[in-house]
N, C-alpha and C positions, 0 to 999 in steps of 0.2 A: 504494500500500500504506500509506503514512503517513497518508492521509486516513481510512483505515479504523481505524487504531490510535490515533486521537486522540479527545479529548473534544469533542463538538459540542453547542452549545446555540443555541436561537433567542432573540434579544433584540429588544424593541420599541424602535425609534428615535423619539425625540420630535422636535418641530418645530425644536429648537435643535441637531439632529444629535448628540445625546448619548444614552447609555444606561449602565447600571451593570452591572459584571461583576466578581465576586471582590473586593468592597470597593474597587473603583476606578471612577472615572467615565471612560468612553471618549468622546472627542470626535472625531468624524469630520471630516477636512479637507474644505473646500469645493472640490469638483471637479465636472465634468460628470456623473460617475457618482453622486456623492453627492446629487444633486438628487432622485433617485428614492426613496431609503429613508425620508424622514420620514413617519411615520404607518404604517410597515410593519415587518416583521421582517427582521433580518439574521442570518446564521449566524456564530457565533463558534467558531473551531477553536483548541483549546488542545493544543499538542504538548508532549511531554516534553523535547525537545531544541531546539525553535525558539520564537521569540516567537509571540504570538497572531496569528491571521489573521482578519480580518473580511471576509466575502464576502456579496455581494448579487447574485443571479441569476448566480452563477459568477464574478463579477469581484471581484478584491481591492480593498478600499477602504483608502486611507491614513488613519491616525488618530494621535491623541496620547492620552496617559494622564495623568489627574490622580489622584494617590494621596491618599485621604482620611486615611490613617494617617500624618500628618506628626508629626514629633518636634520637641521644643524644641531650638533651636540653643544650644550652650554659650556662645556669645558673648552671647546675650540674657540669660543668667543673670548673667554678669559685669556687664552693663549695669545690671541691676536692683540689684545690690549697690552700685553707685555711686549709683543713684537713692535708696537708703535714706539715704545721707549728705546728699544735697540736700534730701530731705524733712524730715530732722531739723532742718536749719537753718531751713527754712520754718515749722516749727511754733513755733520760738522768736521769730519776727518777729511783732510786734503788728499787728493789723489796725487800720484807721481807726476802726472803731466802738469798739474797746478804748481807743484813744488819747483819744477825746473822752468816755469814761466811760459809754457806753451800756450799760444793763442790760436784759435781756429781762424783761418782766413776766409774771407768772403769768396763765394763761387765766382769763377771767371768765365765769361762767355766770350768766345773768339769770333772774329769776323768784323768787317768794315762797317756794317750796318749798326752794330752795337756802339761803336765809337761815335758815330754821327749822332745817334739818338741821345747819348749822354751829353754831347756838346750842346745840342739844341735845347735839352731840358735845363741845362745850366743857364743859358742865355734867357730862357723863358722865366726862370726863377728870378734872375736879376731884374728883368723888365717888370715883373710884378712887384718886386720889393722897392724899386725906385719910383718916386712920384715926381713927375715934372712940375716945376713951379712957374 
């Protein structure tokens, strides 16, 4: 009677013995029975009062569940707060290039058109800055 009053679905099992159901990845355990389902469909029985049952040709298959909706562990948040202090110290430490006085140069563009544009832009700037009286 419980088999009739449950939700049943067919799911395709991949070569890695996995399939997805209800935002979870179901991983079938490797047994003699689980050698048959890859590339075929299994029946998923969802009961209201029992855990899932995975069946293939009437046999129950053992499985594990990997939940995709994982949450952040509060311990990781505390760890990141400590990391902020360590990063603030690292920002204040000078790099080797800063110690020897290295300065990054501006990018150079080659060609005659570039030189002409820079000269006209300088004369245009001077013309704007000087006001005839």
